[in-house]
C-alpha positions as CSV (number, residue, x, y, z in Angstrom):
1,M,9.1,-15.7,-6.8
2,Y,9.8,-13.3,-4.0
3,K,7.5,-12.4,-1.1
4,V,6.6,-8.7,-0.7
5,R,6.4,-7.1,2.7
6,I,3.8,-4.3,2.8
7,T,4.1,-1.9,5.7
8,A,1.7,1.0,6.6
9,L,4.1,3.9,7.3
10,R,1.8,6.9,7.6
11,R,-1.9,7.8,7.8
12,S,-3.3,11.1,7.0
13,E,-6.8,12.5,7.4
14,Y,-8.5,15.5,5.8
15,P,-11.6,16.2,7.9
16,D,-12.3,19.4,6.1
17,L,-12.6,17.5,2.8
18,S,-14.7,14.8,4.4
19,A,-17.1,17.4,5.8
20,Q,-17.4,19.2,2.5
21,F,-17.7,16.2,0.1
22,E,-18.2,12.9,1.9
23,N,-21.5,11.3,3.0
24,P,-21.3,10.0,6.6
25,I,-20.1,6.4,6.7
26,E,-19.9,4.0,9.6
27,H,-16.7,2.2,8.9
28,T,-13.6,4.0,7.8
29,C,-10.1,2.6,7.3
30,S,-8.8,0.4,10.1
31,V,-5.2,0.3,9.0
32,Q,-2.7,1.3,11.7
33,T,0.7,2.8,11.3
34,G,3.3,0.1,11.5
35,Q,0.9,-2.7,10.6
36,S,2.4,-5.0,8.0
37,W,1.4,-7.9,5.7
38,I,3.3,-10.4,3.5
39,S,2.1,-10.9,-0.1
40,T,2.9,-14.4,-1.4
41,G,2.7,-15.2,-5.1
42,G,1.7,-11.7,-5.9
43,R,-1.7,-12.1,-4.1
44,R,-3.5,-9.8,-1.7
45,P,-2.6,-10.7,1.8
46,E,-5.5,-11.5,4.1
47,G,-6.6,-8.5,6.1
48,L,-5.3,-5.9,3.7
49,C,-7.9,-3.5,2.5
50,P,-9.0,-4.6,-1.1
51,S,-9.1,-0.9,-2.2
52,A,-5.6,-0.3,-0.9
53,W,-4.5,-3.5,-2.7
54,D,-5.9,-2.2,-6.0
55,S,-3.7,0.8,-5.6
56,M,-0.5,-1.2,-5.1
57,K,-1.0,-4.6,-6.8
58,Q,0.9,-3.9,-10.0
59,F,4.0,-2.9,-8.0
60,A,3.6,-5.8,-5.5
61,R,3.3,-8.3,-8.4
62,A,6.3,-6.8,-10.3
63,L,8.4,-7.0,-7.1
64,A,7.3,-10.6,-6.6
65,R,8.6,-11.4,-10.1
66,G,12.0,-9.9,-9.3
67,E,11.4,-6.7,-11.1
68,G,11.9,-3.2,-9.7
69,N,13.8,0.1,-10.3
70,F,10.4,1.7,-11.1
71,F,10.5,5.1,-12.9
72,D,14.3,4.9,-13.5
73,G,15.6,5.1,-10.0
74,W,12.7,6.6,-8.1
75,M,13.4,4.6,-4.9
76,K,16.8,4.4,-3.0
77,N,16.1,0.6,-2.7
78,P,15.3,-0.5,-6.3
79,R,13.4,-3.5,-5.0
80,S,10.8,-1.3,-3.3
81,A,8.0,1.2,-3.9
82,M,6.1,3.7,-1.8
83,I,2.4,3.6,-2.7
84,S,-0.6,5.4,-1.2
85,C,-4.1,4.0,-1.2
86,N,-6.7,5.8,-3.2
87,D,-8.8,7.1,-0.3
88,G,-8.6,10.9,-0.8
89,F,-10.0,11.6,2.6
90,R,-7.9,9.2,4.7
91,P,-4.8,8.2,2.6
92,V,-2.3,5.6,3.9
93,S,1.2,5.4,2.6
94,F,2.5,1.9,2.2
95,Y,6.1,0.8,1.8
96,L,6.5,-2.3,-0.4
97,E,9.7,-4.3,-0.4
98,A,10.7,-7.6,-2.0
99,I,12.0,-10.0,0.7
100,E,13.5,-13.5,0.6
101,E,12.0,-15.8,3.2
């Protein structure tokens, strides 16, 4: 099994959508651009948002098993994927790549 590095590459925010549709909340996403985690055995790394993990876990687990080339050549590196979390107000783009350690 491979390890999978998960790196937060970009954060976006849509305050207009938040103002229109979201109830006020105290804690929002704390992921920082450049932050990374290592998934071992296809498991969620400690400290990675559970909701973000739900968005990417099928890709991370496939990469950990040595699979890749999703959607017939979608990524330049066939052993990687670019996945966004499911927060429609503050999405984060994550780059997943299989690594050997």
